[in-house]
KEKE-3310 file (N, C-alpha, C; in steps of 0.2 Angstrom, whole numbers, plus 5000, padded with zeros to 4 digits):
npx = (5080:5083:5087:5077:5071:5080:5079:5066:5068:5077:5068:5059:5067:5069:5056:5050:5055:5050:5036:5035:5037:5027:5015:5017:5020:5014:5010:5017:5007:5004:4997:4989:4982:4978:4973:4974:4982:4983:4993:4995:5006:5011:5026:5035:5048:5062:5059:5067:5071:5075:5070:5056:5054:5057:5047:5035:5038:5037:5023:5018:5015:5016:5025:5023:5028:5035:5035:5043:5038:5037:5041:5042:5033:5025:5021:5014:5012:5004:5001:4984:4977:4970:4959:4962:4976:4982:4981:4989:5001:5003:5004:5016:5025:5025:5034:5046:5046:5043:5027:5018:5006:4990:4986:4979:4970:4967:4958:4960:4951:4950:4942:4945:4957:4952:4945:4955:4963:4954:4951:4964:4966:4956:4960:4972:4967:4957:4966:4974:4964:4961:4973:4975:4964:4968:4980:4976:4968:4976:4985:4978:4981:4990:4997:4988:4991:4992:4986:4980:4976:4984:4996:4993:4989:5001:5009:5002:5004:5018:5019:5012:5021:5031:5024:5023:5036:5040:5030:5032:5046:5044:5036:5046:5055:5047:5045:5058:5064:5055:5048:5035:5020:5012:5000:5008:5015:5006:5005:5017:5017:5007:5014:5025:5018:5014:5026:5032:5023:5024:5037:5037:5028:5035:5044:5035:5029:5039:5040:5027:5030:5040:5035:5027:5038:5047:5043:5047:5054:5053:5041:5047:5060:5058:5053:5065:5074:5068:5069:5083:5085:5078:5084:5095:5089:5079:5087:5094:5084:5079:5090:5093:5082:5084:5096:5092:5083:5091:5099:5089:5087:5099:5100:5088:5074:5070:5056:5052:5060:5057:5047:5054:5063:5054:5050:5063:5066:5055:5056:5068:5065:5054:5060:5068:5058:5051:5060:5065:5054:5041:5041:5047:5036:5025:5031:5031:5018:5012:5019:5015:5001:5002:5007:4998:4987)
npy = (4803:4795:4803:4811:4814:4822:4833:4837:4840:4851:4860:4862:4867:4880:4885:4884:4895:4906:4904:4905:4919:4923:4919:4923:4938:4942:4949:4965:4977:4988:5004:5000:4990:4993:5006:5024:5039:5051:5064:5077:5090:5106:5116:5131:5130:5119:5105:5100:5084:5079:5089:5088:5075:5078:5087:5079:5068:5076:5078:5066:5059:5046:5044:5034:5032:5043:5053:5062:5074:5083:5101:5103:5096:5086:5070:5062:5048:5042:5035:5033:5049:5064:5077:5089:5086:5086:5099:5106:5100:5105:5118:5119:5115:5126:5134:5129:5129:5138:5145:5135:5124:5115:5101:5089:5079:5064:5051:5034:5021:5007:4998:4995:4989:4977:4971:4969:4960:4949:4946:4943:4931:4923:4923:4915:4903:4900:4899:4888:4877:4877:4874:4860:4854:4856:4850:4837:4834:4835:4825:4813:4802:4794:4778:4766:4759:4773:4789:4803:4815:4816:4820:4834:4838:4836:4846:4858:4857:4859:4872:4879:4878:4887:4899:4900:4901:4913:4922:4920:4924:4937:4941:4940:4950:4961:4962:4963:4973:4982:4981:4983:4975:4977:4979:4976:4965:4955:4953:4948:4936:4929:4928:4920:4908:4904:4902:4892:4881:4880:4875:4863:4856:4853:4843:4833:4830:4824:4813:4807:4803:4794:4783:4773:4768:4763:4751:4740:4746:4753:4765:4775:4775:4778:4792:4797:4796:4804:4816:4818:4819:4832:4841:4850:4858:4864:4871:4880:4888:4894:4901:4911:4919:4923:4930:4941:4947:4949:4959:4969:4971:4976:4988:4993:5004:5011:5010:4997:4988:4979:4972:4965:4958:4949:4942:4936:4928:4919:4913:4906:4898:4891:4884:4875:4868:4863:4853:4846:4844:4843:4831:4821:4821:4816:4803:4797:4797:4789:4777:4774:4771:4761:4751:4749:4744)
npz = (5184:5195:5205:5209:5222:5227:5219:5223:5236:5235:5229:5239:5249:5244:5243:5255:5265:5258:5259:5273:5275:5268:5274:5287:5286:5274:5258:5253:5248:5234:5229:5219:5224:5237:5237:5235:5232:5218:5213:5202:5197:5192:5189:5189:5190:5193:5204:5220:5224:5237:5245:5243:5248:5261:5265:5263:5272:5284:5285:5286:5274:5262:5249:5235:5222:5209:5195:5182:5170:5155:5154:5168:5175:5187:5193:5207:5216:5230:5246:5254:5256:5263:5257:5263:5268:5256:5251:5261:5258:5245:5248:5255:5245:5237:5244:5240:5226:5211:5205:5208:5202:5203:5193:5193:5204:5211:5219:5223:5227:5238:5233:5220:5221:5228:5217:5208:5214:5215:5201:5197:5204:5199:5186:5186:5191:5181:5170:5174:5174:5160:5155:5160:5153:5140:5138:5142:5131:5120:5122:5121:5114:5119:5124:5133:5150:5153:5158:5151:5157:5168:5164:5162:5175:5182:5175:5179:5193:5193:5188:5198:5208:5203:5204:5218:5222:5216:5222:5236:5237:5234:5245:5255:5250:5252:5265:5270:5262:5258:5246:5235:5228:5212:5199:5188:5193:5193:5180:5177:5184:5177:5164:5168:5171:5158:5152:5159:5158:5144:5142:5149:5142:5130:5135:5139:5127:5120:5128:5125:5112:5113:5120:5113:5105:5114:5121:5129:5139:5156:5162:5169:5164:5151:5152:5158:5148:5138:5144:5144:5130:5128:5136:5132:5123:5131:5141:5132:5127:5138:5142:5133:5135:5148:5147:5140:5150:5160:5155:5154:5167:5172:5164:5162:5166:5182:5185:5180:5186:5197:5191:5180:5188:5194:5183:5179:5190:5190:5177:5178:5189:5182:5172:5179:5186:5176:5171:5182:5191:5186:5177:5186:5196:5188:5185:5198:5201:5190:5192:5205:5203:5194:5202:5211:5203)
capx = (5075:5085:5089:5071:5070:5085:5077:5061:5071:5079:5062:5056:5071:5068:5049:5047:5056:5045:5030:5035:5036:5020:5010:5018:5019:5010:5013:5017:5003:5005:4991:4984:4977:4976:4970:4979:4980:4987:4993:4999:5007:5016:5030:5039:5055:5063:5058:5072:5068:5076:5066:5050:5053:5057:5040:5031:5039:5034:5016:5016:5013:5020:5025:5025:5032:5035:5037:5044:5036:5040:5039:5042:5027:5027:5015:5016:5007:5004:4996:4978:4978:4963:4960:4966:4983:4984:4981:4995:5007:5004:5006:5023:5029:5026:5040:5052:5046:5039:5022:5015:4998:4988:4983:4975:4971:4962:4958:4959:4948:4952:4937:4948:4961:4949:4943:4961:4965:4949:4952:4971:4965:4952:4965:4977:4962:4955:4972:4976:4959:4962:4979:4974:4960:4971:4985:4973:4965:4982:4989:4973:4983:4995:4995:4985:4986:4993:4981:4983:4975:4989:5001:4990:4989:5008:5011:4999:5008:5024:5018:5010:5028:5034:5020:5024:5043:5040:5026:5036:5052:5042:5034:5052:5058:5042:5046:5065:5067:5049:5046:5028:5018:5007:4997:5013:5017:5001:5007:5023:5015:5004:5019:5028:5014:5014:5032:5033:5019:5027:5043:5035:5024:5040:5046:5029:5027:5044:5038:5022:5033:5044:5031:5026:5044:5051:5038:5051:5056:5048:5039:5052:5066:5056:5054:5072:5077:5065:5072:5089:5084:5076:5088:5099:5084:5076:5092:5096:5078:5079:5096:5092:5077:5087:5101:5088:5080:5097:5101:5084:5087:5104:5100:5081:5072:5068:5049:5051:5065:5055:5044:5059:5066:5049:5051:5069:5065:5050:5059:5073:5061:5050:5065:5070:5052:5049:5064:5066:5048:5035:5042:5047:5029:5022:5033:5029:5010:5010:5022:5011:4995:5003:5009:4991:4983)
capy = (4801:4792:4809:4815:4816:4827:4839:4839:4843:4858:4865:4863:4872:4887:4887:4885:4901:4911:4902:4907:4926:4925:4917:4928:4945:4943:4953:4972:4979:4995:5007:4997:4985:4996:5012:5029:5046:5053:5071:5080:5097:5109:5121:5135:5129:5112:5104:5096:5078:5078:5094:5086:5070:5080:5089:5073:5065:5080:5078:5059:5057:5042:5044:5028:5033:5049:5053:5069:5074:5089:5107:5103:5093:5080:5065:5059:5043:5042:5031:5037:5056:5068:5084:5094:5085:5088:5106:5107:5097:5109:5124:5118:5114:5132:5137:5127:5130:5144:5144:5128:5123:5108:5099:5084:5076:5059:5046:5028:5018:5000:4993:4993:4984:4970:4969:4967:4954:4944:4945:4940:4924:4920:4922:4909:4897:4898:4897:4881:4873:4876:4870:4853:4852:4856:4844:4830:4833:4834:4819:4808:4796:4790:4771:4764:4762:4780:4794:4810:4821:4816:4825:4840:4840:4837:4852:4863:4857:4862:4879:4882:4878:4893:4904:4900:4903:4920:4925:4919:4928:4944:4942:4941:4956:4966:4963:4965:4979:4987:4980:4982:4972:4980:4976:4973:4959:4950:4952:4944:4929:4925:4926:4914:4902:4902:4900:4886:4876:4879:4871:4856:4852:4850:4837:4828:4828:4819:4806:4804:4800:4788:4778:4768:4766:4760:4747:4736:4750:4756:4772:4780:4775:4782:4799:4799:4796:4810:4822:4819:4822:4838:4845:4855:4863:4868:4876:4885:4892:4898:4905:4917:4924:4925:4935:4947:4949:4952:4966:4974:4972:4981:4994:4996:5010:5009:5008:4990:4984:4973:4968:4961:4953:4944:4938:4933:4923:4915:4910:4901:4893:4888:4880:4870:4864:4859:4847:4842:4843:4840:4824:4816:4820:4811:4796:4795:4796:4783:4771:4772:4769:4754:4746:4748:4740)
capz = (5188:5202:5209:5209:5228:5229:5216:5227:5242:5233:5228:5246:5253:5241:5244:5263:5268:5255:5262:5280:5275:5265:5279:5293:5285:5268:5253:5253:5242:5231:5229:5215:5228:5244:5236:5237:5228:5213:5212:5196:5198:5187:5192:5184:5192:5195:5212:5223:5227:5244:5249:5242:5252:5268:5266:5263:5278:5289:5285:5286:5267:5260:5242:5233:5216:5206:5188:5180:5163:5152:5157:5175:5177:5191:5195:5213:5219:5237:5250:5254:5259:5263:5253:5268:5268:5249:5251:5265:5254:5239:5251:5257:5239:5235:5247:5237:5219:5209:5201:5208:5201:5203:5187:5194:5211:5211:5225:5221:5233:5239:5229:5214:5224:5229:5211:5205:5218:5213:5194:5197:5207:5194:5180:5187:5191:5174:5166:5176:5171:5153:5153:5161:5148:5133:5138:5142:5124:5116:5124:5122:5110:5123:5125:5140:5155:5155:5158:5148:5162:5173:5161:5163:5182:5183:5173:5183:5200:5192:5187:5205:5211:5201:5207:5225:5222:5215:5227:5242:5237:5235:5252:5258:5248:5254:5273:5271:5258:5257:5239:5234:5222:5209:5193:5184:5196:5191:5173:5177:5186:5171:5159:5170:5170:5151:5150:5163:5154:5137:5143:5152:5136:5126:5138:5139:5120:5119:5132:5121:5106:5115:5124:5108:5103:5120:5125:5133:5145:5161:5161:5172:5159:5145:5154:5159:5141:5135:5147:5141:5123:5127:5141:5129:5120:5136:5144:5128:5126:5144:5143:5129:5139:5154:5145:5139:5156:5164:5152:5156:5174:5173:5160:5161:5170:5189:5185:5178:5189:5200:5186:5177:5193:5195:5177:5179:5195:5187:5171:5181:5192:5177:5168:5184:5188:5170:5170:5188:5195:5182:5175:5192:5198:5183:5186:5204:5200:5186:5196:5211:5200:5191:5207:5214:5199)
cpx = (5077:5087:5083:5069:5074:5082:5070:5063:5074:5073:5059:5060:5070:5061:5047:5049:5051:5038:5029:5033:5029:5015:5011:5017:5015:5014:5012:5013:5004:4998:4986:4979:4974:4972:4975:4977:4985:4987:4998:5000:5012:5020:5034:5047:5056:5063:5064:5069:5069:5071:5058:5049:5053:5050:5035:5031:5036:5027:5013:5012:5018:5020:5028:5029:5031:5037:5038:5043:5039:5037:5038:5036:5028:5020:5018:5010:5009:4999:4990:4979:4971:4965:4963:4973:4986:4985:4987:5001:5008:5007:5014:5027:5030:5032:5046:5052:5042:5033:5019:5008:4996:4984:4978:4976:4965:4964:4956:4957:4950:4947:4941:4954:4958:4947:4949:4963:4960:4950:4959:4970:4961:4956:4969:4972:4960:4960:4974:4971:4960:4968:4979:4970:4964:4976:4982:4970:4971:4985:4984:4976:4988:4993:4992:4991:4988:4988:4983:4982:4980:4995:4999:4991:4997:5011:5009:5003:5015:5024:5016:5017:5031:5031:5022:5031:5043:5036:5030:5042:5050:5039:5040:5055:5053:5044:5053:5067:5061:5047:5038:5026:5012:5004:5002:5016:5013:5003:5013:5022:5012:5009:5023:5025:5014:5020:5034:5029:5022:5033:5042:5031:5029:5043:5041:5028:5033:5042:5032:5025:5036:5040:5029:5032:5048:5046:5041:5054:5051:5046:5044:5058:5064:5056:5061:5075:5074:5068:5079:5089:5082:5080:5091:5094:5081:5081:5093:5090:5078:5084:5095:5087:5080:5092:5097:5085:5085:5099:5096:5085:5093:5104:5093:5080:5070:5061:5048:5056:5062:5050:5048:5062:5061:5050:5057:5069:5061:5053:5064:5070:5057:5054:5067:5064:5050:5053:5064:5060:5043:5035:5043:5040:5025:5024:5031:5021:5009:5013:5017:5004:4996:5004:5002:4987:4986)
cpy = (4798:4797:4813:4818:4822:4834:4842:4843:4850:4863:4866:4868:4879:4889:4888:4892:4907:4910:4905:4915:4928:4924:4922:4935:4947:4947:4961:4975:4986:4998:5005:4993:4989:5002:5018:5035:5047:5061:5073:5087:5100:5115:5125:5134:5121:5110:5099:5090:5077:5083:5091:5080:5072:5083:5084:5069:5069:5080:5071:5057:5052:5042:5038:5028:5040:5049:5061:5069:5081:5095:5107:5101:5086:5076:5061:5054:5041:5037:5036:5044:5059:5074:5089:5092:5087:5095:5109:5105:5102:5116:5124:5118:5121:5136:5135:5127:5136:5142:5137:5128:5116:5106:5094:5081:5070:5054:5040:5024:5010:4995:4991:4988:4977:4967:4966:4960:4948:4942:4941:4932:4920:4918:4916:4903:4895:4896:4890:4876:4872:4873:4862:4850:4851:4851:4837:4829:4831:4828:4813:4802:4792:4783:4770:4760:4769:4785:4801:4816:4821:4820:4832:4842:4840:4844:4858:4863:4860:4870:4883:4882:4885:4899:4905:4903:4911:4924:4925:4924:4936:4946:4944:4948:4962:4967:4966:4972:4984:4986:4979:4979:4976:4976:4973:4966:4953:4948:4947:4937:4925:4924:4920:4908:4900:4899:4893:4880:4874:4874:4864:4852:4849:4844:4831:4826:4823:4812:4803:4800:4794:4782:4772:4765:4762:4756:4742:4739:4752:4763:4777:4780:4779:4790:4801:4800:4802:4816:4823:4822:4829:4843:4851:4860:4867:4873:4881:4890:4897:4903:4911:4922:4927:4931:4942:4951:4952:4959:4971:4976:4977:4987:4997:5001:5007:5007:5001:4986:4978:4969:4963:4956:4948:4939:4933:4927:4917:4910:4904:4896:4888:4882:4874:4865:4860:4852:4843:4841:4840:4833:4819:4815:4815:4804:4793:4793:4790:4777:4769:4769:4762:4749:4744:4743:4733)
cpz = (5195:5207:5211:5216:5230:5226:5220:5233:5241:5232:5235:5250:5250:5243:5251:5266:5265:5258:5269:5280:5272:5270:5285:5292:5279:5263:5254:5247:5240:5231:5224:5218:5234:5243:5238:5233:5223:5212:5206:5197:5193:5191:5187:5185:5194:5202:5214:5226:5234:5248:5249:5247:5260:5270:5267:5270:5284:5290:5285:5279:5264:5252:5239:5226:5213:5199:5186:5172:5161:5155:5164:5178:5181:5193:5202:5215:5226:5240:5252:5259:5258:5258:5257:5268:5261:5248:5255:5261:5248:5242:5253:5251:5236:5238:5244:5229:5217:5204:5201:5207:5201:5196:5188:5201:5211:5217:5222:5227:5233:5235:5223:5216:5225:5222:5207:5208:5215:5206:5193:5199:5202:5188:5180:5188:5184:5169:5167:5173:5164:5151:5154:5155:5141:5133:5138:5135:5120:5116:5124:5118:5113:5124:5132:5143:5157:5154:5156:5153:5167:5171:5163:5170:5184:5181:5177:5190:5199:5192:5194:5209:5210:5204:5214:5226:5222:5221:5234:5243:5238:5241:5256:5257:5251:5262:5274:5268:5256:5250:5239:5228:5219:5203:5188:5186:5194:5184:5172:5179:5180:5165:5161:5170:5163:5149:5153:5159:5147:5137:5145:5146:5131:5128:5137:5132:5118:5122:5128:5115:5107:5118:5119:5105:5108:5124:5130:5139:5150:5159:5164:5167:5153:5147:5155:5152:5137:5138:5145:5134:5123:5132:5138:5126:5125:5139:5139:5127:5132:5145:5139:5132:5145:5153:5144:5145:5160:5161:5154:5163:5176:5170:5160:5166:5177:5189:5184:5181:5193:5196:5182:5182:5194:5189:5177:5184:5192:5181:5173:5184:5187:5174:5173:5185:5182:5169:5176:5193:5192:5180:5181:5195:5194:5184:5192:5204:5196:5189:5201:5208:5197:5196:5210:5210:5199)
residu = (MET:LYS:LEU:LYS:TRP:LEU:TYR:PHE:ALA:ILE:SER:LEU:ILE:ILE:VAL:LEU:PRO:GLY:LEU:TYR:PHE:LEU:ILE:ARG:TYR:GLY:LEU:LYS:LEU:SER:ILE:ASP:PHE:THR:GLY:GLY:ALA:LEU:LEU:GLU:ILE:ARG:SER:GLN:SER:LYS:LEU:ASP:ASP:GLN:LYS:VAL:ASN:SER:ILE:ALA:ALA:GLY:GLN:ASN:ILE:GLU:ILE:VAL:SER:ARG:ALA:SER:LEU:GLU:ASN:ASN:THR:TYR:ILE:PHE:ARG:THR:LYS:PRO:ILE:THR:GLN:GLU:GLN:ASN:GLU:LYS:PHE:LYS:THR:GLU:LEU:LYS:ASN:ILE:GLY:GLU:GLY:ILE:THR:GLU:LYS:ARG:PHE:GLU:SER:VAL:GLY:PRO:VAL:ILE:GLY:ALA:GLU:LEU:THR:GLN:LYS:ALA:PHE:MET:ALA:VAL:LEU:VAL:ALA:SER:VAL:PHE:ILE:VAL:CYS:TYR:ILE:ALA:TRP:SER:PHE:ARG:SER:ILE:PRO:LYS:PRO:TYR:ALA:SER:TRP:LYS:PHE:GLY:MET:SER:ALA:VAL:ILE:ALA:LEU:LEU:HIS:ASP:VAL:LEU:VAL:VAL:VAL:GLY:LEU:PHE:ALA:MET:PHE:GLY:HIS:LEU:TYR:GLY:VAL:GLU:ILE:ASP:SER:LEU:PHE:ILE:THR:ALA:LEU:LEU:THR:ILE:ILE:GLY:PHE:SER:VAL:HIS:ASP:THR:ILE:VAL:VAL:PHE:ASP:ARG:VAL:ARG:GLU:ASN:LEU:PRO:LYS:MET:THR:LYS:ASN:THR:PHE:GLU:GLU:VAL:VAL:ASP:PHE:SER:LEU:THR:GLU:THR:MET:VAL:ARG:SER:LEU:ASN:THR:SER:LEU:THR:VAL:THR:LEU:THR:LEU:THR:ALA:LEU:LEU:LEU:PHE:GLY:GLY:GLU:SER:ILE:HIS:TRP:PHE:VAL:MET:ALA:LEU:LEU:ILE:GLY:ILE:ILE:SER:GLY:THR:TYR:SER:SER:ILE:PHE:ASN:ALA:SER:PRO:ILE:LEU:VAL:LEU:TRP:GLU:THR:LYS:THR:SER:ARG:ARG:ASN)
# end
């Protein structure tokens, strides 16, 4: 606890650059949010990726992703294009492949993107409220003058730190490397929130157990002792998850690469915030309140 301001400074150094990119450039959204088109075609021969990219670039069509299925069937996801652009694109593809036939062409409007954005925001908000309520109820037996709801608020502040770290870094990745966020990114954020709170509750639960036993110690000393007791457990739990995600990052498919990256960043950040942010925030809050009283 005596180094808590150093830990806060480290968090600030990590969060601020991401916030700058987030405010200045925003997130690079995929067609899940902005809308786009989906084209599924079948060919009697295999299509050359470089030639397909060349045709798309010549017609100002941005291919977001592609998937190759059985029997030379291809699915292209693109930024919004008109029916006329789609017809020209298929005509050019016929020059590089035999028996090109369209199986499906769908347009995804931006209304779906707006709905996803709203639901993602609501999911995080509702999850945060329920977390505070649950922790406040679970910790209702802690001795006075400590307030159980402060435990919940400290946990939520720590998980919001993790969300800012991941969102800020992906805003940076989007500007520098063109990384787009999709619905899987929202899934990763909600998973990170759950993991972060899970780790924080373990520490807070040990604080609750030690408060009646260490009545002669200050609240800061109790929290410091509780952190020391749970440190190895927290690190071991996070390490096993990190090893699994690292393996997926190295050997998994390209389609889940950035999803796994978001999880890996969030798990590391969640472990850090659970140990070095949530508890110090609680200590500062309770100490300030006791001094005022």
